C-alpha positions as CSV (number, residue, x, y, z in Angstrom):
1,X,-0.1,0.2,0.0
2,X,1.0,3.8,-0.8
3,X,0.3,6.3,2.1
4,X,-1.1,9.4,-0.3
5,X,0.6,12.3,-0.2
6,X,0.8,15.3,-2.9
7,X,4.6,14.6,-3.0
8,X,4.2,11.3,-4.3
9,X,1.1,10.8,-6.5
10,X,3.1,11.2,-9.5
11,X,3.7,7.8,-8.9
12,X,0.2,6.8,-9.2
13,X,-1.3,6.8,-13.1
14,X,-3.7,9.4,-13.7
15,X,-5.5,10.9,-16.7
16,X,-5.7,14.8,-15.6
17,X,-8.4,14.9,-14.0
18,X,-8.8,12.2,-11.9
19,X,-5.3,13.9,-11.0
20,X,-6.6,17.3,-10.4
21,X,-9.4,15.3,-8.1
22,X,-6.8,13.2,-6.3
23,X,-5.3,16.5,-5.1
24,X,-8.5,18.3,-3.8
25,X,-9.7,15.1,-1.8
26,X,-6.3,14.9,-0.2
27,X,-6.4,18.7,0.4
28,X,-9.7,18.4,2.0
29,X,-8.8,14.7,4.0
30,X,-5.6,16.2,5.0
31,X,-7.2,19.7,6.4
32,X,-9.4,16.6,8.4
33,X,-6.9,15.2,9.9
34,X,-7.7,11.5,7.4
35,X,-4.9,9.7,5.8
36,X,-5.7,8.0,2.4
37,X,-4.2,4.5,1.3
38,X,-3.9,3.1,-2.9
39,X,-4.3,-0.1,-2.7
40,X,-4.7,-1.3,-6.2
41,X,-3.0,-1.3,-9.0
42,X,-2.7,2.3,-10.5
43,X,0.8,2.1,-9.5
44,X,1.6,-0.7,-12.5
45,X,-1.1,0.2,-14.9
46,X,-5.0,1.7,-16.5
47,X,-7.7,0.6,-14.2
48,X,-11.3,1.5,-14.2
49,X,-11.3,2.4,-11.2
50,X,-8.7,4.4,-7.9
51,X,-9.0,2.4,-5.0
52,X,-8.5,3.8,-1.8
53,X,-8.3,3.5,2.3
54,X,-9.1,6.2,4.1
55,X,-7.9,6.1,7.9
56,X,-9.3,6.0,10.7
57,X,-12.8,5.6,9.6
58,X,-14.8,9.2,8.4
59,X,-18.4,7.9,9.2
60,X,-20.4,7.4,6.2
61,X,-21.6,11.3,5.3
62,X,-18.1,12.2,5.6
63,X,-17.7,9.3,2.6
64,X,-20.1,10.3,0.4
65,X,-19.1,14.3,0.8
66,X,-14.9,13.3,-0.3
67,X,-16.4,10.8,-2.9
68,X,-18.4,13.1,-4.2
69,X,-15.7,16.3,-3.9
70,X,-13.1,13.5,-6.7
71,X,-16.1,13.2,-9.3
72,X,-16.7,17.5,-8.9
73,X,-13.5,16.9,-11.4
74,X,-13.9,13.0,-12.7
75,X,-16.2,10.4,-13.6
76,X,-13.7,7.7,-12.5
77,X,-15.0,5.1,-10.3
78,X,-13.6,5.5,-7.0
79,X,-13.7,3.7,-4.2
80,X,-13.5,4.4,-0.1
81,X,-12.5,2.0,1.5
82,X,-13.3,3.1,5.5
83,X,-10.1,1.6,7.9
84,X,-12.6,-0.1,10.5
85,X,-12.6,-3.3,12.5
86,X,-15.6,-4.8,10.1
87,X,-12.4,-3.8,7.2
88,X,-10.0,-5.1,8.4
89,X,-10.0,-8.8,7.3
90,X,-10.5,-7.7,3.5
91,X,-7.3,-5.0,3.6
92,X,-5.4,-7.3,5.4
93,X,-6.3,-9.8,2.9
94,X,-6.0,-7.4,-0.2
95,X,-2.4,-5.9,0.9
96,X,-0.9,-9.6,1.2
97,X,-2.5,-10.5,-2.6
98,X,-1.1,-6.8,-3.5
99,X,2.3,-7.9,-2.4
100,X,2.4,-11.5,-3.8
101,X,1.9,-10.2,-7.0
């Protein structure tokens, strides 16, 4: 997993509109004291969606707000997975599969 920052966003394969939306999302989540982690394969290739983990769990309303903010700039599907107890085993299994590839 890659912790996203404004300094390392260049490592991800993004279209210009996706980059603009992700920069706005990073600015807003950082301001609200959340961290974003990339767990999809956007480091290696172009895929349909962007998969992110947000830590700590922001709750449903903020999660929806952040997805909407990104979608103001891009129509790419953004998957924001909250880091919480229910998703912990899912996140761990994804992390192990990604490192095995």
